N, C-alpha and C positions, 0 to 999 in steps of 0.2 A: 336890437331888443333881445332879451334873454328868451330861450325856449320856455314855453309854459305847458305843463301837463295838468289837466283839470280832471279830477275824479268826481263825477256826479254819482254819489252812492244813493240810490233810490231808497227812500225810507230810512235815511241815515240816523235820524234822531228819535229818541223816545221823549216823553214828557220828562222834565228835569227831576230826577229822583236820585237817591244814593245808590240804588241797585240797578241802574240801567245797564244793558249789555255793553254799551260803549265804555262806561266807567269801569265795569268789572273786568273787561277783557284785558289780558296781558298784552301790552303794546310796547315791548322792550325797545324796538327800533325807533318808533315815534318818540318815545320818552327820551331816548338818547339824543334826539335832535332839538330838545327844548330851547336851547340858546339860539336856534335858527328859526323858531316858530313864532308866528303871531296867531293867537286864538281869540276869536270874538264871536259875536252873534250875528246872524244873517237872516234875512227875510226875503225869500224869492218873490212872494206876492204880498202886497199890502192887503189889509182886510177887505177893502172894497172890491178887490179883484179876485177874491176867493169866492168861487161859485156857491150857490145855495146848497148844493149837494156835493160839496168838495170832498167829503169823506168817501165818496164813491169813485170818482174819477178826476184826478187832478194833475197827473204827471206831465201831460202835454202842455198845459197852460203854465205850470210851474217851471218847466224847462225854459220856456220862452221868457218867463219872468227873470230867471237867472241870467239870461243873455241880454237883459236890459229892456225888454219890450213890455209895454203896458197895454194889455189887451183885455177888453171886457169879455167876461166868460161866455156871453151869448154869441160872440163873434167867432169863437173857435170851437169846432165840433170834432170829436175824436175820430169819427168815421173817415172823413177825408184825410186827416192827419195820419192815421194808420195806413191808409192806402198809399200816400206819398212816401211814408217811411218804410214801406215794403216794396217800393218801386213798381207798383201796380198801375197800369194805365187807368187814369181817372180824369174826367173832364168836368168843368163847371156845368151844372145842370143835372148831372147824374146824381143818384142818391147812394151814399156810402154809409154803412153801419159797422161799428166795431162789434165783433162777435166773440163769444167764448163757447167752446164745447162744454156742455154741462150734463149732469146726470139727473134725470127726473124719474119719478114713479109713474104708474098708470093714471094717476090723477093730476099729473103735471106738477107735483110737489117737488121742489128742488132738493135733491139729496146732496149734491156736491156741485158748486158753481163752476168748478174748474176740472171736473172729471178726474180728480185725484192728481192733477198736474202730470198725468202720464200720457205720453204721446203714442202709445201702441195703437197701430191701425188707423191713426187719424188721417194720414195721407190718402189711404184707400177710401175712407169715408168721404173725404173732400172730393176725390175724383167722381164718386158716385153721386154726390150732391149735384155736381155740375152736369151730370148726364140726364138729370131730370128735365122733363118738359114742363114749362110754366107759361103763364099767359103773357108775360113780358120778358125781354132779354135780361139775363143776369149773369153774374160771375161770382163764385165764392172762392176765396183764396186763403188757405191756412198760412199764417204769417210766421208764427213762432210758438212752439209749445201748444197750449190749448187755445191759443188766440187766432183770430182770423178777421177778414174783411169781406163783407157782402156788398156788392155793387149792383144796383139796378140801372140798366143802360137806357133809361128813358126819364122823362121829366116827372118827378114825384116831389111831394112836399117834405121838407125836413121837420115840419111841425107835427111830429108824432112822438108818443111816449116810448119809453124803453120797455122791453119785455123782461129785463133782468130785475128781480126783486131785491138784489144786493144782499141777500142773506139766505142761508139754507133753512129748510124746514117749512117753507111757505110756497104757495103756488106761483108758477110763472105768471107775470103780469100780462094781461091781454093788452095789445097795443091799441092806443086810443088817439084820436086827433087832438092836437093842442090848440087848434084854431077852428072856428066855426065856419069853415068854407068847404066847398065841394072837393077840391084837390086834397086837402088834409084828410078829409074823411075817406076818400078813395085810397090814399096812400097808406093810411093805417090798416085798412081792410086788406090791401094787396100784400103788405109785409107780413101781417099776421097769418094770412092764408099760406104764404110761402113757408113760414116757420112751422105751421102745423103739418103741411104736406111733407116737409123735410123730417119732422118727428116721426111720421108714419113710415117713412123710408128707413130711418135709422133704428127704430125701436126693435125690429126683428132682424136687423142686418147681421150677417155671419161674423163680422168683426166684433160686434158687441157681444155675441155669444162667446167668442174667444176671450174677450176681456173678462167676462164673468167667470169663465173657466180658470182664468189666471188670477182670480180674486181682485180684479180691477173694477172700479165703477164704470158703468156703460157711458159712452159718449153719445147720447141720444137726443139732445136738444141744443139748438143754437140760441143762446141768450144774446139779445141785441141791446145796443146802447148808443146814444149820441149820434143820431142820424144827421147827416149834413150834405149839402150839395154845392158848396163853394170852397174854392182854394183861397185861403187868406193871403193877402199881399203884405210882405214885410220889407222894410228897408234893409239892405245888405249889412250884416253885422260888421263886416270888415271895412265898410265905408263909415259906419257910426263911430268906430273906435280905430285907433292907429295900430292895428295889428294886421300884418301882411296877409295872412291866410290861415286856414285851419281845416282840420279833418275830424269828423266824429267817428268813433269806433263803437258800434252799438248793434244790438239785435234789431230785426225789423220791428217797427212800431213808432209810437208817438214822438219819442225823443229824437230818433233819427230823422223823422219827418220834419219836425220843427227846425232842426239844424240844417237840413237840405234847403228849406224855404228861406233860411237866414243867410245862405251863401256858403255853407260848409261843403267840402267834399265828404264822401262817406265810404266807410269800410264796414261791411256787414259781418257781425258775429254769427257764425253758423250755429246750428243746434249741437252743442257739445254738453253732454250730461255730466261728465266727470269734471269736478271743480278745478283740479290741477291742470288738466288739459285745456280747459277754457282759458285759464290765466296764462298758460303758455302761448295761446293764440294772441292774447292781448299784448304780451311781452314782445312777441315777434313783430306785430304790427306797429307797436310803438317804435321799435328799432328801425323798421322800414320807413316810417314816416318822419323820423327825427330830422333828417337833413332837408326835408321838403316843406315842412309846415312849422309856423311859429307857434300855433296853438293846437295841441292834441287833446281832444275832449272825449272822455270815456264815460259811458253809462253802465253802471254795475247794479244788477237787480237783486242779488242774493239777500241783502238785509231786509228789503221790503217784503220778499216772499216769506221769510222767517217770521216777520212781524205779523203779517196777515194770518199766518198759521198759529199765532199766539205761542211762539216758541222762542222765548228769550235766550235759552241756552244755545240754540242753533245760531241765533244772531250774534251772540258773544263769540262763538267759535269762528264765525265768518270774520269778525274783526281781527281775531288772532291770526287767522290765515292771511288776511290782507296785510297785516303788519309784517309778517315774514316775507310775503311776496314783494311788498314795497321795498324791502331792504335790498332785493336783487336788482331792481331797476333804478334805484336812487342815484342821482347825479348831483353833486354839490353846485354845479353851474346852472342847473335848471330850476325854475320856479315851479313849485307844486301847489295845487289848491285842492283841498278835500272838503266837500260839503254835501248837502243833500237837496232834494226838491221839496220835501215836506216832512213833517213828523209822521211816522207810522209807529204807533205805540204798540210794543210787543205784548202788553197785558190786555189792551183793549182790542187789538187786531184791526185798527182802522186808521185812516188818514185824519190828521188834525192840523188846524192852522196854528202857527206859532213860530217863534224864533228857533233857528237851528245853529249848531256850532259850525264855524268855518275855520279851517286851518290853512294858513299860508306859510310855506316853507321856502327859505332862501331869498326872500325879498330884501333888497339892500337897506330899506328903511323900516319896514313893518316887522317888528319883533317885540314880544312882550314876555317871553320866557314863562309860560303858564305853569302853575303848580301841578296840574294834571290835565289830561285830555278827556273832557267830559262835558255833558250838557250844563251841569251846575257851574263849572268853571267858566264856560263860554258866556253864560248869562251875566256873569259879574263884569264882563269886559265890554269894550266899545261895540256899538252897532255899526254894521257895514251894509249899505244898500247895494243891489246889483250894479247900479249906475256908477256908484263910487268905486266899487271893486274894479270895474274895467278901466276907469280913469287912472286908478293906481297902477294897474298892470301895464297900460299902454305907455307909461312914463319910464318903464324899466329898460 
């Protein structure tokens, strides 16, 4: 089988318009490969598997959809997936919550859900959070950037609401039970009390004073979402499809967690702020992995972050950067796949369900010489499901 390198570009697609970042970006190298390209439309998740609030948190579920798994949204919670994807000790029965460091005012109104995406002092804040005395055992772990995982080391119910209001300018949501039973009510109260206790620790912390001095938003509240207490069981991806083995190269988080549960080995992307240095790391790890793995699977976050910030120009510049970087690692004997996990529209700033472009390069049979690389062009062409994609790949 040929070597396969799969680029999962988080938030790859916008809604199909003439002025999307993907369409407007200069992609000289990709355009030079048109005769070796198949471009079509791809759907990681059928509509029935898209969760009710998929615009809020979808990457973990969509990544498993790309790998050919059909999982009901209520079966997969982001908290446990983040813990596994950060290689944090987590056992069935414990309660894990996905966390974002956020900035709030004295009325708990959210100023910035991601504390400016700036990590200054967050490691020290995390250490002091863990030094707190609380009524039950817990551990907080900052995973990557402004994100983290909070684990309560005792039996609590996952049937509680999120504190994250999913938009700025409104108050933090008080955690409520989602079931009318004693454990759910107690769990909601315990988690909320922890968040308020931690807010009282963080609001006057010297790190947050330094952040203010540096004109950075304070990191003074932990927004929680998708509590879960079970590790989902998955059939090994490499038993489902005739691919020998694979490695995921990704930051700590849901994509890495889903791949680990699917049977992939993992290489963790460290926190590297400089874009060029980050992609040097990817390049080095691809070279190191090339002789040992048939499938090299990379998760790239930059397009999604630009879209959430409603910055189409930044997203366009990322695609141009990626095109130049891709020209350095391109190998005519390797099959490359480029797609995304969901639409993140750079004008609306949120996740949307719908078709995405998928680009397959160097497949011996799949070529359609597209006129351009864009959402509009992809929508004109054949639909490819995840299951069909992997069946096509395993035959090469």
